[in-house]
C-alpha positions in Angstrom: 0.1 0.0 0.1 3.0 2.4 0.6 4.0 2.2 -3.1 0.4 2.8 -4.2 0.0 5.8 -2.1 3.4 7.2 -3.1 2.4 6.6 -6.8 -0.9 8.4 -6.4 0.5 11.3 -4.4 1.6 14.6 -5.8 4.2 14.9 -2.9 7.9 14.2 -3.4 8.9 10.8 -1.9 12.0 10.8 0.2 11.7 7.3 1.3 14.0 4.5 0.4 11.8 3.6 -2.5 11.4 7.2 -3.6 13.4 6.8 -6.8 11.3 3.8 -7.8 8.1 5.8 -7.2 9.4 8.8 -9.1 10.2 6.4 -12.0 6.8 5.0 -12.0 5.2 8.5 -12.0 7.5 9.5 -14.8 6.5 6.7 -16.9 2.8 7.4 -15.9 3.0 10.9 -17.4 3.2 9.4 -20.9 -0.3 8.2 -20.5 -3.5 10.3 -20.8 -4.6 8.9 -17.4 -2.7 6.9 -14.9 -3.6 5.6 -11.5 -2.4 2.8 -9.2 -4.4 0.5 -7.0 -3.8 -2.3 -4.6 -4.6 -5.9 -5.7 -4.8 -8.7 -3.2 -2.3 -11.5 -3.6 -4.8 -14.1 -4.6 -6.0 -11.9 -7.3 -2.6 -11.3 -8.6 -1.3 -14.9 -8.7 -1.2 -15.1 -12.4 0.7 -11.8 -13.0 3.2 -13.0 -10.2 3.5 -16.5 -11.9 4.2 -14.7 -15.1 7.0 -12.4 -13.6 8.6 -15.5 -12.0 8.6 -17.4 -15.4 10.3 -14.4 -17.0 13.4 -15.0 -14.8 13.8 -18.3 -17.0 14.0 -16.5 -20.3 17.3 -14.8 -21.5 17.5 -11.8 -23.6 14.8 -10.0 -25.5 11.9 -12.3 -26.2 8.9 -11.5 -28.3 5.9 -13.9 -29.4 4.3 -13.3 -32.7 1.7 -15.7 -32.9 1.9 -18.5 -30.3 3.2 -18.0 -26.8 4.9 -20.7 -24.9 2.6 -23.1 -23.1 3.4 -21.8 -19.6 2.3 -18.2 -20.7 -0.7 -19.5 -22.6 -1.7 -21.5 -19.4 -1.6 -18.5 -17.2 -3.4 -16.3 -19.5 -6.2 -19.0 -20.0 -6.5 -19.2 -16.2 -6.8 -15.4 -15.8 -9.5 -15.4 -18.3 -11.4 -18.1 -16.5 -11.0 -20.7 -19.3 -9.4 -23.4 -16.8 
């Protein structure tokens, strides 16, 4: 919640994660609208699983037509297809 409050605030963040928060805000300025919100851990399971999976890939990786089965599975679960 601290990160979300920092991202949504207009105050300068002097905390240890202040540089990270300023970076997120900076990237958010490229969008017409940008807000952050907290998501419970159990609702964020698939995103977390995909992030862990990314550690097993090296270099730049792009999927043009078909994603690896591990990724397709997590997307299907997120869409409620499994």
